[in-house]
C-alpha positions as CSV (number, residue, x, y, z in Angstrom):
1,M,-12.6,-11.5,19.4
2,S,-12.0,-13.8,16.4
3,A,-14.9,-15.4,14.6
4,T,-13.7,-18.8,15.7
5,T,-13.6,-17.8,19.4
6,S,-17.1,-16.3,19.1
7,T,-18.4,-19.5,17.5
8,L,-16.9,-21.7,20.2
9,R,-18.4,-19.5,22.9
10,R,-21.8,-19.7,21.4
11,Q,-21.5,-23.5,21.1
12,R,-20.4,-23.9,24.7
13,L,-23.3,-21.7,25.8
14,A,-25.8,-23.8,23.8
15,L,-24.3,-27.0,25.2
16,G,-24.5,-25.5,28.7
17,I,-28.1,-24.6,28.2
18,L,-28.9,-28.2,27.0
19,L,-27.1,-29.8,30.0
20,V,-28.4,-27.4,32.6
21,G,-31.9,-27.7,31.2
22,T,-31.7,-31.5,31.3
23,A,-30.5,-31.4,34.9
24,V,-33.3,-29.2,36.0
25,L,-35.9,-31.4,34.2
26,Y,-34.5,-34.6,35.7
27,L,-34.2,-33.2,39.2
28,W,-37.4,-31.2,39.3
29,N,-39.9,-32.7,41.8
30,L,-37.7,-35.8,42.1
31,G,-38.7,-36.5,45.7
32,A,-42.3,-37.1,44.5
33,N,-41.1,-40.6,43.4
34,G,-40.4,-41.6,47.0
35,W,-38.3,-44.7,47.1
36,G,-39.0,-45.3,43.4
37,N,-38.7,-49.0,42.9
38,S,-38.6,-50.2,46.5
39,F,-37.2,-53.5,45.4
40,Y,-33.9,-51.9,44.4
41,A,-34.2,-49.1,47.0
42,A,-34.0,-51.8,49.8
43,A,-30.9,-53.3,48.2
44,I,-29.4,-49.8,48.0
45,Q,-30.1,-49.3,51.7
46,A,-28.6,-52.7,52.4
47,G,-25.5,-51.9,50.4
48,S,-25.0,-48.7,52.3
49,E,-25.0,-50.7,55.6
50,S,-22.9,-53.7,54.6
51,W,-20.0,-54.0,52.2
52,K,-20.8,-57.6,51.6
53,A,-24.4,-56.7,50.7
54,F,-22.9,-53.9,48.5
55,L,-20.6,-56.4,46.7
56,F,-23.3,-59.0,46.0
57,G,-26.3,-56.8,45.6
58,S,-28.2,-58.2,48.6
59,S,-31.8,-57.3,49.3
60,D,-31.0,-56.9,53.0
61,A,-27.9,-56.2,55.0
62,A,-28.0,-59.6,56.7
63,N,-27.5,-61.1,53.2
64,S,-30.3,-63.6,52.9
65,S,-30.6,-63.2,49.1
66,T,-29.7,-60.9,46.2
67,V,-31.9,-59.0,43.8
68,D,-32.5,-60.7,40.5
69,K,-29.8,-58.6,38.7
70,P,-26.1,-58.1,39.1
71,P,-25.2,-55.2,41.5
72,A,-23.5,-52.6,39.4
73,S,-26.6,-50.3,39.1
74,L,-26.8,-50.4,43.0
75,W,-23.3,-49.4,43.7
76,I,-23.3,-45.6,43.0
77,P,-26.6,-44.9,44.8
78,A,-25.5,-47.1,47.7
79,L,-22.3,-45.0,48.0
80,S,-24.5,-41.9,47.9
81,V,-26.7,-43.2,50.7
82,R,-23.6,-44.1,52.7
83,I,-22.4,-40.5,52.4
84,F,-25.6,-38.5,52.6
85,G,-28.0,-40.9,54.5
86,L,-31.1,-42.7,53.3
87,S,-33.5,-40.6,51.5
88,S,-35.4,-40.4,48.2
89,W,-32.9,-37.8,46.9
90,S,-29.8,-39.7,47.9
91,I,-31.1,-42.7,45.9
92,L,-32.4,-40.9,42.8
93,V,-30.1,-37.9,42.3
94,P,-27.2,-40.2,41.0
95,E,-29.7,-41.6,38.5
96,A,-30.5,-38.1,37.2
97,L,-26.9,-37.2,37.0
98,M,-26.3,-40.3,34.9
99,G,-29.0,-39.0,32.6
100,V,-27.2,-35.6,32.2
101,A,-23.9,-37.5,31.5
102,S,-25.6,-39.6,28.9
103,V,-27.0,-36.6,27.1
104,W,-23.5,-35.0,27.1
105,L,-21.9,-38.2,25.8
106,L,-24.4,-38.5,23.0
107,Y,-23.9,-34.9,22.0
108,S,-20.2,-35.4,22.0
109,T,-20.5,-38.6,19.8
110,V,-22.7,-37.0,17.2
111,R,-20.8,-33.7,17.1
112,R,-17.6,-35.5,16.3
113,V,-19.0,-36.9,13.0
114,A,-21.6,-34.3,12.1
115,S,-22.0,-30.8,13.6
116,H,-22.6,-28.9,16.8
117,A,-26.3,-28.5,15.9
118,A,-26.7,-32.2,15.1
119,G,-25.2,-33.0,18.5
120,L,-27.5,-30.6,20.2
121,L,-30.5,-32.1,18.4
122,A,-29.5,-35.7,19.4
123,G,-28.9,-34.7,23.0
124,A,-32.3,-32.9,23.2
125,V,-34.1,-35.9,21.7
126,L,-32.6,-38.2,24.3
127,A,-33.3,-35.8,27.1
128,L,-37.0,-35.4,26.1
129,T,-37.8,-39.0,25.2
130,P,-40.5,-39.8,27.8
131,V,-39.2,-43.3,28.8
132,A,-35.6,-42.1,29.0
133,L,-36.6,-39.2,31.3
134,L,-38.6,-41.7,33.4
135,M,-35.7,-44.0,33.8
136,F,-33.2,-41.3,34.6
137,R,-35.5,-40.2,37.4
138,Y,-35.8,-43.7,38.8
139,N,-33.6,-46.3,40.5
140,N,-33.9,-49.2,37.9
141,P,-30.8,-50.5,36.2
142,E,-31.7,-48.7,33.0
143,A,-30.0,-45.4,33.9
144,L,-26.5,-47.0,34.3
145,L,-27.2,-49.3,31.3
146,L,-27.9,-46.3,29.0
147,L,-24.9,-44.4,30.3
148,L,-22.5,-47.2,29.6
149,M,-23.9,-48.1,26.2
150,T,-23.8,-44.5,25.1
151,A,-20.2,-44.2,26.4
152,A,-19.3,-47.4,24.5
153,A,-20.7,-46.0,21.2
154,Y,-18.6,-42.9,21.8
155,T,-15.4,-45.1,22.1
156,V,-16.2,-46.8,18.8
157,V,-16.2,-43.5,17.0
158,R,-13.0,-42.4,18.8
159,A,-11.4,-45.7,17.9
160,V,-12.1,-45.2,14.2
161,Q,-10.9,-41.6,14.3
162,A,-7.8,-42.6,16.1
163,G,-6.7,-44.7,13.1
164,E,-2.9,-45.1,13.3
165,P,-0.9,-44.6,16.5
166,L,-0.2,-41.1,17.7
167,P,3.2,-39.5,16.8
168,A,5.9,-40.7,19.1
169,V,6.7,-38.4,22.0
170,D,10.1,-38.5,23.5
171,P,9.8,-39.7,27.1
172,P,12.0,-38.4,30.0
173,T,15.4,-40.1,30.0
174,G,17.9,-41.0,32.6
175,P,21.7,-40.5,32.7
176,T,22.2,-43.4,30.3
177,G,19.7,-42.0,27.9
178,G,16.9,-44.6,28.5
179,P,13.4,-43.9,29.7
180,V,12.9,-43.8,33.5
181,G,10.0,-43.8,35.9
182,R,6.9,-42.2,34.4
183,G,8.8,-41.9,31.1
184,R,9.0,-45.7,30.8
185,R,5.3,-46.0,31.4
186,M,4.6,-43.2,28.9
187,A,6.8,-44.8,26.3
188,W,4.8,-48.0,26.5
189,W,1.6,-45.9,26.4
190,H,2.6,-44.1,23.2
191,R,3.7,-47.4,21.6
192,T,0.2,-48.7,22.1
193,S,-2.2,-48.0,19.3
194,P,-4.7,-45.3,20.4
195,A,-7.4,-47.2,18.5
196,L,-6.7,-50.3,20.5
197,R,-7.0,-48.3,23.7
198,W,-10.4,-47.0,22.7
199,V,-11.6,-50.4,21.5
200,V,-10.6,-52.1,24.8
201,L,-12.3,-49.4,26.7
202,C,-15.4,-50.1,24.7
203,G,-15.3,-53.7,25.8
204,V,-14.8,-52.7,29.4
205,L,-17.8,-50.4,29.3
206,I,-20.0,-53.2,27.9
207,G,-18.6,-55.6,30.5
208,F,-19.8,-53.3,33.3
209,G,-23.0,-52.9,31.4
210,F,-23.4,-56.7,31.8
211,L,-23.1,-56.2,35.5
212,A,-26.0,-53.7,35.3
213,K,-28.5,-55.8,33.3
214,Q,-26.8,-58.9,32.0
215,L,-27.4,-60.0,28.4
216,Q,-29.4,-57.0,27.3
217,V,-26.2,-54.9,26.9
218,L,-24.8,-57.5,24.4
219,L,-27.4,-56.5,21.8
220,V,-25.1,-53.7,20.8
221,V,-22.0,-55.8,20.5
222,P,-22.5,-57.1,16.9
223,G,-23.1,-53.7,15.5
224,F,-20.2,-52.1,17.4
225,A,-17.8,-54.8,16.2
226,L,-19.1,-54.5,12.6
227,A,-18.8,-50.7,12.7
228,Y,-15.1,-50.9,13.7
229,L,-14.2,-53.6,11.3
230,L,-15.9,-51.9,8.3
231,T,-14.7,-48.3,9.0
232,S,-11.3,-48.3,10.8
233,P,-8.5,-47.4,8.4
234,L,-6.2,-50.0,9.9
235,G,-5.4,-53.4,8.3
236,W,-7.9,-56.3,8.7
237,G,-5.4,-58.2,10.8
238,R,-4.9,-55.4,13.3
239,K,-8.6,-54.7,13.4
240,A,-9.4,-58.3,14.2
241,L,-6.8,-58.3,17.0
242,H,-8.3,-55.1,18.4
243,V,-11.8,-56.7,18.4
244,L,-10.4,-59.6,20.3
245,G,-8.9,-57.2,22.7
246,A,-12.3,-55.6,23.2
247,G,-13.7,-59.0,23.9
248,A,-11.0,-59.6,26.5
249,G,-11.9,-56.3,28.1
250,L,-15.5,-57.3,28.2
251,V,-14.7,-60.6,29.8
252,V,-12.4,-59.1,32.4
253,A,-14.8,-56.3,33.3
254,A,-17.8,-58.6,33.8
255,G,-16.0,-61.9,34.6
256,W,-14.3,-60.9,37.8
257,W,-17.6,-60.5,39.6
258,I,-19.1,-63.7,38.0
259,A,-16.1,-65.7,39.0
260,L,-16.3,-64.3,42.5
261,V,-19.9,-65.3,42.9
262,E,-19.4,-68.8,41.5
263,L,-16.3,-69.5,43.5
264,W,-17.5,-68.0,46.8
265,P,-18.8,-70.8,49.1
266,A,-22.6,-70.8,48.6
267,D,-23.2,-71.1,52.4
268,S,-21.2,-67.9,53.0
269,R,-22.8,-65.6,50.5
270,P,-26.4,-64.6,49.8
271,Y,-28.7,-66.7,47.7
272,I,-28.8,-65.6,44.0
273,G,-32.3,-64.1,43.7
274,G,-34.3,-65.1,40.6
275,S,-32.5,-68.5,40.2
276,Q,-33.8,-71.8,41.3
277,N,-30.4,-73.4,42.0
278,N,-28.5,-70.5,43.6
279,S,-26.5,-70.0,40.4
280,F,-25.7,-66.7,38.7
281,L,-25.1,-68.5,35.5
282,E,-28.6,-70.1,35.7
283,L,-30.0,-66.6,36.3
284,T,-28.0,-65.2,33.3
285,F,-29.0,-67.8,30.7
286,G,-32.4,-68.7,32.2
287,Y,-34.7,-66.2,34.0
288,N,-32.9,-63.1,32.8
289,G,-31.5,-64.5,29.5
290,L,-32.8,-66.9,26.9
291,G,-36.0,-67.3,29.0
292,R,-36.9,-63.7,28.1
293,I,-36.8,-64.7,24.4
294,S,-38.6,-68.0,24.7
295,G,-40.9,-67.1,27.6
296,N,-39.7,-70.2,29.5
297,E,-38.7,-68.4,32.7
298,T,-38.8,-70.8,35.7
299,G,-40.3,-69.0,38.6
300,S,-41.8,-66.1,36.7
301,V,-45.5,-65.3,36.2
302,G,-45.7,-66.9,32.7
303,A,-45.4,-66.0,29.1
304,S,-49.1,-65.3,28.5
305,Q,-48.9,-62.2,30.6
306,W,-46.8,-60.3,28.1
307,G,-49.2,-60.3,25.1
308,E,-48.7,-61.2,21.5
309,T,-45.4,-60.6,19.8
310,G,-45.0,-58.9,16.4
311,I,-43.3,-56.3,14.3
312,G,-45.9,-53.7,15.5
313,R,-45.6,-54.3,19.2
314,L,-43.7,-51.1,20.0
315,F,-46.1,-49.0,18.0
316,T,-49.1,-50.0,20.2
317,G,-50.6,-48.6,23.4
318,E,-48.1,-47.8,26.2
319,F,-45.1,-49.0,24.2
320,A,-45.7,-46.4,21.6
321,T,-46.2,-43.5,24.0
322,Q,-43.0,-44.3,25.8
323,I,-40.6,-44.6,22.8
324,A,-42.3,-44.6,19.4
325,W,-42.7,-40.8,18.9
326,L,-39.6,-40.7,16.6
327,L,-39.1,-44.4,16.1
328,P,-40.7,-44.4,12.5
329,A,-38.6,-41.4,11.5
330,A,-35.4,-43.1,12.9
331,L,-36.1,-46.3,11.0
332,L,-36.7,-44.4,7.8
333,L,-33.5,-42.5,8.3
334,V,-31.6,-45.8,8.7
335,V,-32.7,-46.7,5.1
336,V,-31.9,-43.2,3.8
337,L,-28.5,-43.0,5.4
338,A,-27.6,-46.5,4.3
339,V,-28.2,-45.4,0.7
340,L,-26.3,-42.2,1.1
341,V,-23.3,-43.9,2.7
342,V,-23.1,-46.3,-0.2
343,R,-23.7,-43.7,-2.9
344,T,-21.2,-41.2,-1.5
345,R,-18.6,-43.8,-0.9
346,A,-18.1,-42.5,2.6
347,L,-15.4,-45.0,3.5
348,R,-12.9,-43.2,1.3
349,D,-12.1,-40.3,3.6
350,P,-11.6,-40.0,7.4
351,S,-14.8,-37.9,8.1
352,G,-16.9,-40.3,6.0
353,R,-15.4,-43.3,7.9
354,A,-16.2,-41.7,11.3
355,F,-19.8,-40.9,10.2
356,T,-20.3,-44.4,8.9
357,A,-19.0,-45.9,12.2
358,L,-21.6,-43.9,14.0
359,F,-24.3,-44.9,11.5
360,V,-23.5,-48.6,11.6
361,S,-23.2,-48.8,15.4
362,M,-26.4,-46.8,16.1
363,A,-28.5,-48.3,13.3
364,S,-27.6,-51.8,14.4
365,W,-28.3,-50.9,18.0
366,L,-31.7,-49.6,17.0
367,V,-32.8,-52.4,14.6
368,I,-31.6,-55.3,16.7
369,T,-33.0,-54.0,20.0
370,W,-36.3,-53.1,18.2
371,L,-36.7,-56.6,16.8
372,V,-35.8,-58.4,20.0
373,F,-38.3,-56.4,22.0
374,S,-40.9,-56.9,19.3
375,Y,-40.6,-60.7,19.4
376,M,-39.5,-61.7,22.9
377,Q,-42.1,-63.9,24.6
378,G,-40.9,-63.5,28.2
379,I,-41.2,-60.7,30.7
380,I,-41.2,-57.3,29.0
381,H,-42.2,-54.0,30.5
382,Q,-42.8,-50.7,28.7
383,Y,-39.8,-49.1,30.4
384,Y,-37.4,-51.6,28.8
385,T,-37.8,-49.6,25.6
386,A,-35.5,-46.9,27.2
387,A,-32.7,-48.9,25.7
388,L,-33.7,-47.6,22.2
389,A,-33.6,-43.9,23.2
390,P,-29.9,-43.1,22.5
391,A,-30.0,-44.9,19.1
392,I,-33.1,-43.1,18.0
393,A,-31.7,-39.8,19.1
394,A,-28.4,-40.4,17.3
395,M,-30.2,-41.3,14.1
396,V,-32.4,-38.2,14.2
397,G,-29.5,-35.9,15.0
398,A,-26.9,-37.3,12.6
399,G,-29.5,-38.3,9.9
400,G,-31.2,-35.0,10.0
401,W,-27.9,-33.2,9.6
402,L,-26.8,-35.3,6.6
403,L,-30.2,-35.0,4.9
404,H,-29.9,-31.2,5.3
405,Q,-26.7,-31.3,3.3
406,F,-28.6,-32.6,0.3
407,L,-31.6,-30.3,0.4
408,D,-30.6,-28.8,-3.0
409,Q,-31.9,-32.1,-4.5
410,L,-35.5,-32.8,-4.9
411,W,-35.5,-36.3,-3.4
412,A,-33.9,-35.0,-0.2
413,R,-36.5,-32.2,0.2
414,I,-39.3,-34.7,-0.4
415,T,-37.8,-37.1,2.2
416,A,-37.4,-34.4,4.7
417,A,-41.0,-33.2,4.2
418,V,-42.3,-36.7,4.5
419,L,-40.3,-37.2,7.7
420,V,-41.6,-34.0,9.3
421,A,-45.2,-34.4,8.2
422,G,-45.3,-38.1,9.0
423,T,-43.9,-37.6,12.4
424,G,-46.3,-34.8,13.1
425,F,-49.4,-36.8,12.2
426,W,-48.0,-39.9,14.0
427,S,-47.7,-37.6,17.1
428,I,-51.3,-36.6,16.7
429,H,-52.3,-40.2,16.8
430,L,-50.3,-40.8,20.0
431,L,-51.6,-37.6,21.6
432,H,-55.2,-38.9,21.0
433,L,-54.4,-41.9,23.0
434,Y,-54.8,-39.5,25.9
435,P,-57.5,-37.1,24.7
436,A,-57.8,-35.3,28.0
437,F,-54.2,-34.3,28.0
438,L,-53.6,-30.9,26.4
439,P,-56.4,-31.3,23.8
440,W,-55.2,-28.2,21.9
441,L,-51.7,-29.6,21.3
442,A,-52.6,-32.1,18.6
443,P,-54.0,-29.6,16.1
444,V,-51.1,-27.3,16.7
445,V,-48.7,-30.1,16.0
446,G,-50.5,-30.9,12.8
447,V,-50.5,-27.3,11.5
448,V,-46.9,-26.7,12.4
449,A,-45.8,-30.0,10.7
450,C,-47.7,-29.1,7.5
451,V,-46.1,-25.6,7.4
452,A,-42.7,-26.9,8.1
453,A,-43.0,-29.6,5.4
454,A,-44.1,-27.0,2.9
455,V,-41.1,-24.8,3.7
456,L,-38.7,-27.8,3.3
457,L,-40.1,-28.5,-0.2
458,V,-38.9,-25.0,-1.4
459,P,-35.5,-25.3,-3.2
460,P,-32.6,-23.6,-1.5
461,A,-31.9,-21.8,-4.8
462,F,-35.1,-19.8,-4.3
463,W,-33.9,-18.4,-1.0
464,T,-30.4,-17.5,-2.4
465,S,-31.9,-16.0,-5.6
466,Q,-33.8,-13.5,-3.5
467,Q,-30.8,-12.1,-1.6
468,T,-30.7,-8.8,-3.5
469,S,-34.5,-8.2,-3.3
470,A,-36.3,-6.2,-0.7
471,R,-37.9,-9.4,0.5
472,A,-34.5,-11.0,1.3
473,P,-34.5,-10.4,5.1
474,F,-38.1,-11.7,5.4
475,L,-37.2,-14.8,3.3
476,R,-34.1,-15.5,5.3
477,R,-36.2,-15.4,8.5
478,A,-38.9,-17.6,6.8
479,A,-36.3,-20.2,5.9
480,G,-34.9,-20.3,9.4
481,A,-38.3,-20.4,10.9
482,G,-39.2,-23.4,8.6
483,L,-36.3,-25.4,10.1
484,V,-37.2,-24.4,13.6
485,L,-40.8,-25.4,13.0
486,A,-39.7,-28.7,11.5
487,L,-37.8,-29.5,14.7
488,A,-40.6,-28.2,17.0
489,S,-43.2,-30.3,15.3
490,T,-41.3,-33.5,15.8
491,I,-40.2,-32.9,19.4
492,V,-42.9,-30.9,21.1
493,A,-45.3,-33.9,21.6
494,P,-42.8,-36.3,23.3
495,A,-41.5,-33.3,25.3
496,S,-44.9,-32.6,26.7
497,Y,-45.2,-36.3,27.8
498,A,-41.8,-36.0,29.3
499,A,-42.7,-32.8,31.2
500,V,-45.9,-34.1,32.6
501,T,-44.0,-37.1,34.0
502,T,-42.1,-34.8,36.3
503,T,-45.3,-33.4,37.9
504,E,-46.6,-36.8,39.1
505,G,-44.9,-39.2,41.5
506,R,-44.0,-42.6,40.1
507,S,-43.4,-45.6,42.3
508,G,-43.5,-49.4,42.1
509,S,-42.1,-52.1,39.9
510,I,-44.0,-51.3,36.7
511,I,-44.2,-47.6,35.7
512,T,-44.8,-45.6,32.6
513,A,-44.3,-42.0,31.5
514,G,-46.9,-39.5,30.5
515,P,-50.5,-38.7,31.6
516,S,-52.6,-41.3,33.6
517,S,-55.5,-42.1,31.3
518,G,-55.9,-43.0,27.7
519,G,-58.1,-43.6,24.7
520,P,-58.0,-45.3,21.3
521,G,-56.2,-42.7,19.3
522,V,-57.2,-41.3,15.9
523,F,-56.5,-44.6,14.2
524,G,-58.7,-46.5,16.6
525,N,-57.4,-50.1,17.2
526,A,-55.5,-50.3,13.9
527,F,-52.2,-49.9,15.8
528,R,-53.1,-51.7,18.9
529,G,-52.8,-55.3,19.9
530,R,-52.5,-57.5,22.9
531,G,-49.1,-56.1,23.6
532,G,-50.5,-52.6,24.1
533,G,-52.7,-51.9,27.1
534,Q,-53.4,-48.9,29.2
535,R,-52.0,-47.7,32.4
536,G,-54.0,-48.4,35.5
537,P,-53.8,-46.9,38.9
538,G,-50.3,-46.5,40.3
539,G,-48.7,-46.4,36.8
540,Q,-49.1,-50.1,36.2
541,V,-50.1,-51.5,32.9
542,G,-52.7,-54.0,31.9
543,Q,-51.4,-55.9,28.9
544,G,-53.3,-56.5,25.7
545,G,-56.9,-55.7,26.5
546,Q,-56.8,-57.0,30.0
547,T,-58.4,-55.2,32.9
548,P,-55.9,-52.6,34.3
549,P,-54.6,-53.7,37.7
550,T,-55.2,-52.1,40.9
551,M,-52.3,-50.9,43.1
552,G,-50.4,-53.9,44.3
553,Q,-52.2,-56.4,42.0
554,P,-50.8,-58.2,39.0
555,P,-52.8,-57.7,35.8
556,T,-55.6,-60.1,35.0
557,G,-54.3,-63.4,33.6
558,M,-51.1,-63.3,35.6
559,G,-49.8,-66.7,36.7
560,Q,-50.0,-70.1,35.2
561,G,-51.1,-73.3,36.9
562,T,-51.4,-73.5,40.7
563,G,-50.2,-70.7,42.9
564,T,-50.6,-70.7,46.7
565,M,-50.5,-67.3,48.5
566,P,-49.6,-67.4,52.2
567,G,-51.4,-65.7,54.9
568,H,-54.9,-65.9,53.5
569,N,-57.5,-68.4,54.8
570,G,-60.0,-68.0,52.0
571,T,-60.0,-68.6,48.3
572,S,-58.0,-66.3,46.0
573,T,-59.8,-64.3,43.3
574,L,-56.6,-63.9,41.3
575,P,-57.3,-65.4,37.8
576,G,-55.2,-68.2,36.6
577,Q,-54.5,-69.5,40.1
578,T,-56.2,-71.8,42.5
579,G,-55.9,-72.6,46.2
580,A,-55.6,-70.5,49.3
581,G,-53.4,-67.6,49.6
582,T,-52.8,-64.0,50.6
583,M,-53.8,-61.2,48.4
584,P,-51.5,-58.2,48.5
585,G,-52.6,-55.1,50.4
586,G,-55.5,-53.4,48.6
587,A,-56.3,-56.4,46.4
588,N,-59.5,-58.3,46.3
589,G,-60.0,-61.2,48.7
590,T,-60.6,-61.7,52.3
591,G,-58.5,-62.6,55.3
592,G,-54.9,-61.6,56.1
593,G,-53.9,-58.1,56.9
594,T,-53.9,-54.9,54.9
595,G,-51.0,-52.8,53.9
596,G,-48.7,-55.8,53.7
597,G,-47.4,-55.0,50.2
598,G,-47.7,-57.2,47.2
599,L,-45.9,-58.6,44.1
600,L,-45.5,-55.1,42.6
601,S,-45.7,-52.7,45.5
602,A,-44.0,-52.1,48.8
603,A,-45.7,-52.4,52.2
604,T,-47.1,-49.3,53.8
605,V,-45.8,-49.2,57.4
606,G,-47.7,-47.5,60.2
607,D,-46.1,-45.9,63.1
608,T,-47.2,-48.5,65.6
609,L,-45.9,-51.4,63.5
610,K,-42.6,-49.5,62.8
611,A,-42.1,-49.1,66.5
612,L,-42.8,-52.8,67.1
613,L,-40.3,-53.9,64.5
614,E,-37.6,-51.6,65.8
615,Q,-38.0,-52.9,69.4
616,D,-34.9,-55.0,70.3
617,A,-33.9,-54.9,66.6
618,S,-30.2,-55.2,67.5
619,S,-30.9,-58.6,69.1
620,Y,-31.9,-60.2,65.8
621,R,-30.3,-60.8,62.5
622,W,-33.6,-60.0,60.7
623,V,-36.2,-57.8,62.5
624,A,-38.8,-59.5,60.3
625,A,-39.5,-61.8,57.4
626,A,-42.1,-61.3,54.7
627,V,-43.1,-63.2,51.5
628,G,-41.8,-61.4,48.4
629,S,-39.1,-58.8,48.0
630,N,-41.5,-55.9,47.5
631,S,-43.5,-56.7,50.6
632,A,-40.3,-56.9,52.6
633,S,-38.7,-53.8,51.2
634,G,-41.3,-51.5,52.7
635,Y,-40.6,-52.7,56.2
636,Q,-36.8,-52.5,55.6
637,L,-36.9,-49.0,54.2
638,A,-39.1,-47.8,57.1
639,T,-36.9,-49.3,59.9
640,E,-33.5,-49.4,58.1
641,D,-33.1,-52.8,59.6
642,P,-32.7,-56.1,57.7
643,V,-36.0,-57.8,56.6
644,M,-35.8,-61.2,55.0
645,P,-37.6,-61.4,51.6
646,I,-38.8,-65.0,51.5
647,G,-38.8,-66.4,48.0
648,G,-37.3,-63.3,46.3
649,F,-39.2,-61.0,43.9
650,N,-42.0,-63.4,43.0
651,G,-41.9,-65.4,46.2
652,S,-41.0,-68.4,44.0
653,D,-37.3,-68.8,44.8
654,P,-36.3,-71.6,47.2
655,S,-34.7,-69.1,49.6
656,P,-34.9,-70.0,52.3
657,T,-36.3,-73.5,52.4
658,L,-38.7,-74.5,55.2
659,E,-35.9,-76.3,57.0
660,Q,-33.6,-73.3,56.8
661,F,-36.3,-71.0,58.0
662,Q,-37.1,-73.3,60.9
663,A,-33.4,-73.3,61.9
664,Y,-33.3,-69.5,61.7
665,V,-36.3,-69.3,64.0
666,Q,-34.9,-71.8,66.5
667,N,-31.6,-69.9,66.6
668,G,-33.5,-66.7,67.4
669,D,-32.4,-64.9,64.1
670,I,-35.8,-63.7,63.1
671,H,-38.1,-61.6,65.3
672,Y,-41.4,-61.3,63.4
673,F,-43.1,-62.9,60.4
674,I,-45.4,-60.5,58.5
675,G,-48.4,-62.0,56.7
676,G,-50.0,-60.5,53.6
677,G,-47.1,-60.7,51.2
678,M,-47.6,-62.0,47.7
679,G,-46.0,-65.3,46.6
680,L,-46.6,-66.9,43.2
681,R,-45.7,-70.5,42.3
682,A,-45.5,-70.3,38.6
683,N,-43.6,-72.0,35.8
684,G,-42.1,-74.6,38.1
685,G,-41.0,-72.2,40.8
686,S,-40.5,-73.3,44.4
687,S,-43.4,-73.6,46.9
688,A,-41.1,-72.9,49.9
689,S,-42.8,-69.5,50.7
690,S,-46.2,-71.1,51.0
691,E,-44.8,-73.9,53.1
692,I,-43.1,-71.4,55.5
693,S,-46.3,-69.4,55.8
694,A,-48.3,-72.5,56.6
695,W,-45.8,-73.5,59.2
696,V,-45.8,-70.1,60.9
697,E,-49.6,-69.9,60.9
698,A,-49.9,-73.4,62.5
699,N,-47.3,-72.8,65.2
700,F,-47.5,-69.1,66.2
701,D,-50.2,-66.8,67.4
702,S,-50.9,-63.7,65.3
703,Q,-51.7,-60.1,66.2
704,T,-53.0,-57.3,64.0
705,V,-50.9,-54.1,64.1
706,D,-51.9,-51.2,61.9
707,G,-54.0,-53.5,59.9
708,V,-51.1,-56.0,59.2
709,T,-51.0,-59.6,60.5
710,V,-47.8,-60.1,62.5
711,Y,-46.4,-63.3,64.1
712,D,-43.9,-63.0,66.9
713,L,-41.3,-65.7,66.2
714,G,-38.9,-64.4,68.8
715,S,-41.3,-65.4,71.6
716,A,-40.8,-69.2,70.9
717,S,-38.4,-70.7,73.4
718,T,-39.1,-74.3,72.5
719,A,-38.2,-76.2,69.4
720,L,-41.1,-76.3,67.0
721,Q,-41.8,-79.2,64.8
722,G,-43.8,-78.3,61.7
């Protein structure tokens, strides 16, 4: 066996171990997450029953309204449910497999410009980043978003490496000597620049990323375009045309669905959830777009909920423990690599151009996304930071490899030692945020980081000068151990947080990775601000010094102005709101039923209530209606029958209006109305949900089933005037 063959086998084995280990980690105890995010799980169930719901991303198979995102992230799990039936595993396994694919793609990207070891390190960092693991075990849009953005970064590197067109290949010819059939198509293919094909594919991937989470994917576009323009060996004119081609691919990949929604008659498709005017463009540029930056999101819970902005936001509290373990090191490596790329004039040779393409694309991805998340004033949750994970992992893998090439120079050894020691002590601080979690780990990380930093400071010439001495075998092992310790000290702490995440079930709309209780850390409040907070029961997070919420409750301070909450005859105790309303199941307040779900949690459905809803279900378009998508989702997942989510996620969408709801009832389309859902009228959102609830309470008798207040709308045989 040749040395090359042996090396390839070892590399394939190492890659196989990485991917299999990632798969085991992501699939282990996956069923403990139940439905995960029931808001999306209900839409996945609906898409598995109705192709129209599949196409639009409807919350229910009867197509009353969509989720507040495009549907791409729902399509793969919906197909899985259609094939394997509805279960936690059929919903979540596709997400885990997307995680494995993302790790493989990142490995492949870094390996192409650095080394096999650098690719393995980058893949391992991504796999073990707590928030990335969390999202790859969950049914939020982040899993598909990360996969598509990582794939797009891969195509940028491939486009730069492709350079000029491939050598011509003679196609099959006919009797006259000209190309025929497949040969004609292949002739066109080989005349097309390989670089152009990769660049257009990049645009297509980003376009589908838009259909996963709208404008967020566009944060990588400036850096990707800059990377190609700066590093491709082609002429500037051709490169500019290629970038335009990528833009065309992006527009086509995302635009077909947008055009379909906007041109489809509004009365024949579901309402666009999250919008106030039944417009996907409004949703894109308002609630899910510029509103996230400015905090002016009509129908949301208000900007004050999300804490103060600032450059240190992601280094505080729950944000830090999700993503910031290696964020300081990655940012320092951005500076170091920028200097090295300029000093070494990397753009002069093909390998340097490819490495620079990866550096520019990943560094811009990291810095732009970090700054946007730090200063955005609208809705932001800790799990959003998963978008940083591939960029951080790439910078650590590729940056660590390049720095290793310069360890014969003092500045590089000092930089490496500072990175390792600094990351180790930063990890100690983050570990002390949860002092009850593996209390022995922090001192171990500190000792290992110090030893590794000391080894890195030793000049390589010392090790080579000892090759003929009796101590040579020991010294070689010591040098190798130093590198292993350096890697271990930087990755073991986030890996422990990732691992513990697999042992506890996560469910609901707001979740975080890691252990369940925290403290101030070794630096006290120096790195904490209002944007931090600690996780409360159910994995939810209280923002910025607010009282952690209870299951099904928004954090203290949620909501601005007046908010009415249907189904409750007393006074709400939810701060920031006035008037009567229903508190979600398990929240403070009196009246209404229990177990009816809430703004952030699905309803818990008892056997008696489930049987009641399933009775004569085929005779109705919706077996029930409930205020808020999360409340409705629990009943829909329990019965696998359509349940209308009145008002969308927040209960603040004008879908349906009171008049529309009355028409549905009079036509016999809805069987039951379930009290106890959460509706918020905030930032100018619609009050339709509270109007509907008041109308139902005034005209229909209620019964309590399994602790939930239920109104039988199907029993009305006379037209009701509200």
